[in-house]
N, C-alpha and C positions, 0 to 999 in steps of 0.2 A: 665133397663139398664147392670145389671149384666148377665143375658143370653146374651144381648150379645158379654159385654167382654171378658165370656171365651168362646164362637163362636169363636171372630177374634185368640184367645190364643191356642183354640185347632186348629186352622186352619193355625195360622203360626207356631205348629206343626207340624203338618201332610207335610207343605211343606216342612220345616226343611227337616227334614228325608228322603223325596224322595228326593233332593236336594243331600243328604246325599251319601243314595244311587244311585243317577242319577252318583256322584263324582266317587264311587266305581268302579261303574257298566265301566263307563272310563278307569277308569286307568289300570284295569284288563283285559279291551280289545286289550290295547294299549303294555300292559306289555305282548300277548299274540302274540299279530299278528307282521308281517314281513312290515315293512319298506319298501317305493314305491323303485323298482332297485334293493334288493336285492337279489345274487341270492345263498347264502349259510351261514350258520351259523356256531354258535361254541358255543357247550353244554358247563355246568357248568366243572369243574374239580372237581375231591372230594380230600376230607381233605388229606393233609399234603402228596403233589404229591411229588413222587422219579425220576431224572433222570439216570437212570438208564440202562434201550437197553430195556428191558422190556414195553412191548405195554399194560401188562394187564390192568394198568388204566385207559386206550381210551377204552376198551372195553364194546357199548351202542351210543359211541360218534357219532357225527358227519361225516362220513365217506363220500369222492370224489374218487375211482375207478379211474384208470387208465391201456389207451392199453390194456382189456380187447379183443378190437376185434384183436391184431396182430396177423398177423399171426404165427408168433414163440412164442405165449405167455404163455409157461411156462417161459420165460428166459425175459418178458417185462412185463407183470402184476405187474402191483402197487395201493397199498392203503392210502392215507395221512389220517389224522386223525386230530383233531380239541379242544383247548379244554382252557380256562381261568378262571381264577379264579381274584379275588382282587389284587393279587402277580402281575402275568404275563399271559404273552398267552403263550400256547401247542400248541405242532407240532408233529404230529407220520407217519413216515414212514413206511412203511414194502412191501419188493421189492422179486419178485421170480427172482431170478440170482442169477445160481450157476455161474458166474465167476468175481465174484465181486475183483475190483481195482480200485484205485484211486494214479496213482503216479506221480500225480501233487505238486506243490510245494506251502507252506502256505499259500502264500499270491494269489494263480491263483485254488482254489481247484473246479470250473468246470471243470477243463481238465482232470476228470473221471468216477465213481460212484458219482454223487453227488446231494441237493437239492442244486438246484436258488431261492430265497426266495423275494420278493417282498411284500412288506408292508408298508401303508401307516396308518399314528392314524391321521393327521387333523381332524380337524372339521372346518373349515371354511370356504374362497373362492379357498384358492389352494388344498385342498381336491379332489385325483384325479387330477392334473394337467399335463401340455402337456411335462414337461418336470421334473428330478430328482434334488432337490433342495440341494446347494451347500452348504448353509450356514450353523451351525455348528448344531446341535440339532434340524432339523427343523420339527422333525416329523412325516418324511418319512426316511424307509433304504434299501438299495436293498444289497443286501448279500447272501455268500454259511454255506450250514452245511453236514455234509460228518463225512458216520460211519467207513470209512479207513483213513491206512495212508499207500498207496501200499496195501500187500492184509490181510495185519493187520491191526484184529480189535484194532481200533486207533482213536476216532474222534476229528474231530476240523475245525473250524469256523471260517470263514473271511470277513471282509467289501470286499462290489467292488472299486477297483485301482480308485483313481479320488475323492471319495469318504469317504474319510475313516474317519472323525470327521463325519456323519451323528449319532453317534448315543456313546457314550462315553464308550459300553461296559459290560456296569454293571448288573453281576452274569448270563451272559448269560452263561450259560449248553447245552455242546452236550451228548448224549451216544449211543449209539451200542452192538447188538449183533446179532453174528452168528444164523442162523434159521438154518432146516432142506432143504429149499428147496430156501434162501437166506439170506437179513437180516431185524433186524428193528433196525432203529433210532429214537430217541426223543430226541426237543431243545425245553426250556425254554428260550423268551425272554421279560426280566419284565419289565416292566412298565413305570418305574423308570430310565427307556432308553426316554422314552418318557416325558420330566417334563411336556407337554400342554394336557396332556390324562387323564381325568381319566375313569377308565374303570368302568362300569354297564352292566345292563339289559336294552335290549332295544338299548347301543349302537353299531354304526357301522361303520366300518374301511374299507379294500380296501388293498387286498394284493391278488396272485396269484403265485400258487405252480408246477412250474419246474423243472422235474427228469432229471437227464443226464444219461443218461449208456455207460457203456465204452467196458464193453466185452471184458478184458480182459487186455486195453490195452489202448488209449488216448479217448476222448467222439466223438462215432458216430453217436448217435443218442436222442433227444431230446423233450421230451411231456410235455403240458400247463395244469395244468387245466382249469381256467378261463379264461385265456388268451393266446395269443400269443406270437412269438418272437419280439413284440413290444410291451410287455410291457418293452424288457429293454433300451426302448426310453420315453415313456414315461406311469405313473401311469393313468395316463383314460384308461391304458385299464388293469389296475384289476378289478376285480370283489369287488362289497359291501358284505362283510358279516354282522351281526348281531350278538352280545352276546345275548344267550338267558340260559334259565336253562337248559329243556334239549329240545329235538326233539319230536315236537309234528306234528300229520297227517297232521294240516292245514298246517303245510309248505313245503309236498313235492309240491302241486302246484307252489310255485315260484322254489325252490330249486333241483325237479327232472331232470333236465339234468345236473346238476354233480354229481348225487346219483347214477342214474343209466342212464350213457352217451350211445347214440345208433346209433351205425352204420347198412350201406348194402355193398352189394357189389356181385359182380360176381364173381365163384370158377372160376381160369382159368384152369383148368383139373376138367372133372363133367363125371361119367360112365351115366349118365339121358341123355334127351333133358335139354339144360340150365335151372337153376335154381337161384332163388339170396338167397340170405339168410342174411334172416335180424339177428343181434348180439344186448343185451342189456346185462352191469352188471349189477349182483344184488349187493344190499347193504350187508358188510358185517352183519354187526350185528341188524338187521332187516330188512333179508328175511323173516320172518317168520311172517311180516304185508302187506305181499303181498301173493295174493289168486290165481291172474290171469294176466299173461303179455300178450298183441297181438295184433299187429304189421299189422296195418288197414291202404291200396295202395287204396290211390283214384285219378282220374283224374283231369286234369287241372283246370275241372268247380267244384271242391270241390264232383263231386256222388264218393262214393264205388264202388271199381269194385272187394274189395275181402278182408276177416280177418282172420288172421291165427294166432291162441295158438299159446304160445313157448315157447317150452323144458327145463327145467332148467337141464342144465350138469354142474359136480363138475370139475376143473380148482387145485384147491390144495384144501387138507381139513387143514391143519394148515395154518390158516389164512381165512377158510374160503372164500378162491376163485373161484366167480363163475357165469355164466352170464347166460341166456334162448336165444333159437337160435331157430327160425324158416325159411322157406322155401316158395317160391309160386316158380309160370312157369314163368321165363321169359317175355311168349305172351305174358302177364297178362295187360304188359302194358311195352312200349320200355323206352331206358334213355329219358329222355331229358321231356315225355309227361306224369309222372306222382310221383307222392308223395307220402309218407310214414310217417303215425305218430304211436309214439308205447303209445299201451293207459295200464294203469297202476292200476290195481283195487284192492282195499284190500279185507279180510278172506269174510265180509258181500259183496260184490259185486261193493261197490262204489269206487268212481272213484276219485283216488287217488295223478295221475299229467298225465300229454302231455306233452310224449317226442318227439325230431325230432332227422332226423342225424343234426351234428355239424357242418352248413358248412364256415368254416375255417381252414387254414393251421396251427397246433400246432407243426409241426414236420421241422426240416430244409428243408424237399426237399415242394417246393410249389402246391397246389392242394390239393383238400381233398383229 
């Protein structure tokens, strides 16, 4: 009888330990995994964040490059950074732009070099709804932050007209500084402006980052990271963003399309027979994790027609702006008769992510 009781107690102890271990493992897995549909992350901010226009604190955070494929890349390329802590959400912007200007009035900041910012913290059925909420402090905001007043480095912030009570603007901060090739801007949006949301690791919010370009005058160009001009109409166009501690290699699969946006085109002037060019952005603080980028061209049945390693080229040293470029013969596959995928490998040859051209209009002009 004693032996039976001891064995039963032992079995119970083993089972209890197993349950505890499995529970701990499942929590760890959930904490390190991305939820379905997530397209980007915000990494944990360092202690004592200072909003002073210096993006040094954003080094190593999650970044989404923008317009690295533009024909005038030295006036268009930009980088958005994303971080968070228990107090606030933080965004950083670094641009290449030699014609810095925003002469718009304080209530219409989108009329020059500016950021148009879309943000949704709602956690219920209204999350990423089809229209922006009009009720007071509903948990979603469409706003604007800029680093300029005219050509002067003087930061400003405003809410979208018609939605001026979306948030109470508690503790919102914006700061900027000029660089050798453009501008750096920091933005702080405290969670106190969203009383229905409690920030923690694993929580999912939604946002879109739009950069407006002025070229020394009124707005002439705009580009979106996650959505398109549809984001102006409905939060459903925003991308799902998960709050995490740091960028894990396992996140690249889901986030690669915004970490390393790519595009293919045929240059209009060439010294050789027609060549197609593939361009992919390199993440500024994580390019060291990449061993190789290959553009894989396939026919419409999925048969590989060729693989072309991309060569990294610098755009600007300050900010580590760089992209990888590959070319192949236009005779390999005619337009509309092939597909292209960029395969990104780490330094050991393991696949990090696959990225396809973004088939959505993200500027003022419709079309790819």
